Every structure is written in C-alpha cells, then in structure tokens.
NUFIBA-97010 format. One line per field, with one value per residue: y negated, z, x negated of N, C-alpha, C, O in turn. Coordinates in steps of 0.001 Angstrom, whole numbers, always signed. Layout:
nY = c(Y:...)
nZ = c(Z:...)
nX = c(X:...)
caY = c(Y:...)
caZ = c(Z:...)
caX = c(X:...)
cY = c(Y:...)
cZ = c(Z:...)
cX = c(X:...)
oY = c(Y:...)
oZ = c(Z:...)
oX = c(X:...)
This chain:
nY = c(-8638:-6082:-6867:-7936:-5685:-4218:-5883:-5683:-3005:-2972:-4596:-2991:-840:-2141:-2946:-463:+396:-1510:-900:+1701:+1126:-461:+1407:+3052:+1298:+720:+3259:+3682:+1602:+2386:+4759:+3776:+2205:+4101:+5488:+3525:+2793:+5122:+6735:+5669)
nZ = c(+23501:+22384:+19793:+19240:+19400:+17274:+15187:+15356:+14772:+12130:+11019:+11365:+9689:+7254:+7084:+6883:+4456:+2718:+3045:+1989:-620:-1344:-1256:-3364:-5531:-5529:-6071:-8629:-9979:-9738:-11164:-13699:-14118:-14227:-16470:-18347:-18239:-17794:-19957:-21550)
nX = c(+16279:+16650:+16939:+14464:+12851:+13854:+13124:+10369:+10046:+10942:+9012:+6776:+7416:+7468:+4839:+3573:+4635:+3565:+896:+755:+1491:-646:-2735:-1940:-2068:-4803:-5794:-4754:-6007:-8655:-8584:-7915:-10156:-12171:-11317:-11668:-14424:-15775:-16249:-18218)
caY = c(-7617:-5054:-7496:-8073:-4346:-3868:-6685:-5112:-1728:-3306:-5119:-1835:-80:-2969:-2867:+869:+421:-2323:-149:+2793:+495:-891:+2604:+3500:+344:+928:+4539:+3470:+740:+3195:+5683:+2977:+1756:+5280:+5768:+2482:+2728:+6436:+7410:+5100)
caZ = c(+23629:+21370:+18506:+19095:+19135:+15919:+14298:+15410:+14056:+10712:+10653:+11276:+8479:+6122:+7070:+6392:+3042:+2012:+3100:+1020:-1937:-1546:-1577:-4694:-6504:-5570:-6743:-10050:-10510:-9828:-12283:-14916:-14261:-14657:-17839:-19207:-18263:-17553:-21220:-22140)
caX = c(+15241:+16916:+16713:+13023:+12316:+14266:+12284:+9032:+10143:+11032:+7693:+5888:+7767:+7058:+3378:+3235:+4991:+2569:-356:+883:+1500:-2024:-3517:-1525:-2610:-6257:-6016:-4469:-7064:-9862:-8351:-8006:-11539:-12928:-10901:-12226:-15886:-16365:-16587:-19438)
cY = c(-6534:-5602:-7592:-6731:-3913:-4611:-6118:-3808:-1974:-3788:-3967:-1018:-820:-2889:-1540:+968:-336:-1575:+983:+2262:+93:+291:+3090:+2604:+551:+2210:+4392:+2625:+1533:+4164:+4962:+2549:+2904:+5607:+4771:+2626:+4090:+7119:+6927:+5577)
cZ = c(+22557:+19987:+18213:+18716:+17705:+14901:+14215:+14615:+12548:+10198:+10455:+10013:+7240:+5952:+6462:+4895:+2219:+1956:+2077:-405:-2315:-1958:-2986:-5764:-6656:-6326:-8244:-10703:-10718:-10999:-13607:-15191:-14767:-16115:-18806:-19371:-18104:-18824:-21788:-21420)
cX = c(+15412:+16586:+15211:+12396:+12639:+13404:+10877:+8985:+10164:+9684:+6706:+6138:+7304:+5546:+2926:+3498:+3960:+1241:-351:+826:+80:-2893:-3214:-2113:-4108:-6581:-5819:-5552:-8341:-9765:-8514:-9436:-12411:-12595:-11529:-13734:-16557:-16830:-17913:-20691)
oY = c(-6127:-4906:-7358:-6651:-3322:-4046:-6078:-3537:-1277:-3441:-3963:-564:-213:-2779:-1501:+1543:+127:-1610:+1198:+2859:+279:+193:+3494:+3085:+559:+2251:+4906:+2890:+1383:+4367:+5462:+2529:+2711:+5960:+5118:+2588:+4203:+7984:+7686:+5192)
oZ = c(+21910:+19133:+17091:+17840:+17018:+13883:+13145:+13889:+11785:+9095:+9515:+9354:+6291:+4838:+5634:+4151:+1162:+941:+1379:-1282:-3454:-2893:-3718:-6788:-7771:-7122:-9037:-11831:-11731:-11733:-14524:-16338:-15621:-16897:-19934:-20484:-18261:-18783:-22428:-21790)
oX = c(+14447:+16035:+14761:+11535:+11806:+13004:+10270:+8029:+9494:+9264:+5912:+5203:+6809:+5035:+2016:+2703:+3532:+544:-1342:+201:-347:-3688:-4117:-2599:-4630:-7520:-6608:-5967:-9025:-10732:-9164:-9882:-13276:-13477:-11878:-14258:-17772:-17704:-18640:-21800)
C-alpha cells in the first residue's frame, strides 16, 4: 500500500513536470513563431 502511494505520488510529480515542460516549449515555440513571422 505504501509502495503504491509512493508510485502514485511520483507519477503525479512526473505529470506536473511534463505539464510545465510542455507549457515552456509551447511558450518558446510561440515566441519563435512571432519572431519569425511577426516582422513581415
């Protein structure tokens, strides 16, 4: 039971990390896209 809870906790942290990473990548992509096409 303790092991299961620990696994779930780790899964949640991993999910949160991936979500934050995703947001950062999207933000960078959007910035790059604006830099590329915003000038024209």
